[in-house]
Residue, then its C-alpha position, 0 to 999 in steps of 0.5 A: x450079115x447086115x443085108x440078111x438081117x434087114x431083109x428079115x426085118x423087111x419081111x416081118x415089116x410086110x403087113x399087107x403081104x405085098x413082097x413077093x414070095x420068091x424073097x421069102x423063100x430065098x431068105x428062109x431057104x438058108x435057115x437050117x431047121x426050117x429047110x430040114x422039115x421042108x425037105x422031109x415034106x418035099x424033097x428036092x433041090x429048092x428045099x435042100x438048104x440045110x444040105x448046103x448049110x452042112x457042106x459050108x460048116x464042113x468047109x468053113x466051120x460055123x459061119x452059118x451062125x455068123x451071117x445067115x442066122x437072124x438071131x446070131x445077127x440080132x445078138x451081135x447088134x445087141x453086143x454092139x449097143x452094149x458097147x456104146x452104153x455108158x455103163x461099166x462093161x464086162x469083157x467077154x473072156x475065154x471060158x470053158x465050154x458048158x458041155x453039161x448043158x448044151x449036149x443034154x439040151x441037145x439029146x433033150x430036143x432029139x428025144x422031144x421029136x420022138x415023144x412030144x413032137x417038135x415042141x422042144x425045136x420050137x422052143x430053142x431053134x434060133x429062127x423060130x425065136x427070132x420070128x416070134x420076137x419079130x412077130x409078137x414084139x416088133x411088128x405091133x410097134x411097127x404098125x403103131x408107128x406106121x399109123x401115127x406117121x400116116x395120121x401125121x402125113x395126112x394132115x399135111x395133105x400127104x397120102x403116101x402111107x396108108x394106115x393098117x389095122x392095129x395088131x394087139x399084143x396077145x398075152x401068151x405070145x407076148x410073154x414067151x417072146x419078151x422072155x426069150x428076148x430078155x434072156x438073150x439080153x442078159x446072156x449077151x450082156x455078160x457072156x456074149x454068144x452064150x445062147x448060140x454056144x450053149x442052148x441052141x441045138x443048131x449051134x451044138x449041131x453045127x458045132x460038132x460038124x465044125x470039128x471037121x471043117x477044112x478051114x479053121x481059125x488057127x493060132x500061129x507061131x508068130x503069136x505074141x500072147x498079147x491077147x488082143x484076139x481073146x478081148x474081141x472074141x464074141x463066143x469066148x472060145x479062144x484060150x490065148x494061154x494054151x494057144x487053142x481055139x474051141x472050134x465047136x463054139x467059134x462062129x467064124x466072125x473074124x473079129x480076132x483076125x482083125x484085132x491081131x496086129x502081129x498076124x498071129x491068128x488066121x483062118x487056115x486049112x486044117x492038116x488032118x492028123x491022128x490025134x492022142x487019145x484024151x479022156x473026155x468026161x463031158x461026153x460021159x457026162x453027156x450021155x448020163x444026162x441024156x439017159x436021166x432026162x429021157x425018163x421024163x419024156x414019156x410023161x409029156x407024151x401023154x399031152x399029145x392028141x388031147x383033142x376030142x372028136x368034132x362036135x357041133x357045140x361051140x366050145x368043142x369045135x376045136x381049133x381050125x388050122x390054116x388052109x394048106x396045113x392038110x391036117x392039125x397033126x401035119x402042122x403040129x409035126x412040121x410048124x416051128x412056130x416062127x409066125x411068118x404066116x401070122x405076119x403076113x396074113x392078109x385077112x388077120x385071122x392067123x394068130x398064135x394058139x396058146x393050148x388050143x392044140x394042146x401043150x405040144x402045139x403051143x405058139x403055132x397059128x390057128x384061124x381066129x375068127x373073132x379077129x379076122x377071116x380067111x380071104x377066099x383067094x389068099x395063098x400067102x401063108x403057103x407061099x411063105x411058110x418055110x418048113x412045109x407046115x403050110x403047103x403051097x396051094x393054087x388059088x383053085x386048090x385053095x377055093x375048094x379045101x375044106x378046113x371046117x364046116x359051118x354050124x348054125x344056132x338058129x336059137x341065139x340068131x337075132x332074126x329069132x331073138x329080136x325079130x329084126x332083119x339081118x343077113x350079115x353072114x350070108x353077104x360075106x359068105x364067098x361060096x353061098x354055103x350060107x343063104x337066106x330063107x323066108x322066116x316070118x312075115x317079111x323076114x328071112x333066116x340064115x340056112x347053111x349048107x356044110x358040104x360047100x363050105x370052106x371054113x373060111x370064117x367070114x360069116x362068123x367074123x361078120x355075125x353081130x352075135x357075141x353073147x355067149x358067142x356067135x350064132x354061126x360058126x365054123x367046126x374044125x376039120x382034123x384032116x382037111x377035105x375037098x369041099x363040093x363045088x357050089x351049083x352055078x345058077x343058070x341065068x336065063x337068057x332074055x331079049x332087049x325088048x323084055x327090059x323095061x328100060 
């Protein structure tokens, strides 16, 4: 658990995208929801990590929650810090399962897939929440500390650490991430792994599967009912009075085994036998709640697809989705908003969206050309995406993927308004979609060829006009297309005698 957790810390500390993509793919391969979504997009053994998690659960119970889930490890770390604090500690004791919460939430999550996309999964998935906490809370703080350390070392003539561009907190992503972290802090402080056992849809799903696992934590005949196991159970699932363990909530951390001095509890093979029929009202309540809440989802479905047609107007141009996402709808259907692509973006152009994609597209990445531009040969976001929302592209494919088209507003260009020379947009364009033509006297003014534009936004980022917006900008393609290859300029051969030097 420690190795995997600090592996993810390393990934979200990679502000320059220097780590190999194989490390990203290895760690995210074992994350349940991203692997499932990627398998739906790209079926194959390399994307079937969720199947291994299901097999592991059927064999050993919820061990995924114990050491593979980074949010679970974060909760354990918070619990460890809690024990060190000089405050009165409330011991996590056995509590009845909150079936009236966890099962309706699972139903709502499934219904959200049918009516509003994967917004429900985005907000509840453990890996996605961990990614948002790391990207929006940890990474800006990490960059600030790195730059401060770099400045101190420079004064000592040590140049081992280079400063990087500071990442500023954005209001909505920061607020959502901070709220999630505070809620988890409160739950860990009072109820241990309450998030895992009552809110997390992955935990609830694996909890249902763990009822059939081959090996489970079992209380044996040697138990003296001392309660040591119950005191250290982080999930609050050991009922020492009735000598039972709720395997649907047990995360197989084995703390109880270490605490027992009488070998009264252990990890044992389950003997399959017929069980007496017991009326379970919690399942009845679960179905009732699911039917009640499902009536609200058709209303939320009206929020899907609020984007209109692309227009040349700057204010209705729509959000530009990252190259490899194929289309805005594909991104909304697959992205879990873990923001790993945001953290490794070398051009600092990817940022979490607010309501740019509509209500159902909150927190998924968009390209913000006011803060950066997409590096022409960079394919990092597609290499690290764990869910298949951003497909891996080769450099040649990336250089022809058209995420949007360039448009030019001559009336606000400073060449016309101030009659001053400027060619920043043309100088930064990697495809020659923006070029300069004669304008007045010795001045030149930009002209555009949208057919060979790839929508990288370098021209918009470089444009000095910002009142009310850039004079040159990118209008989004809802469905990505292929840009026409630029014509190669034929250079005439000359002899050495024709050169003046």
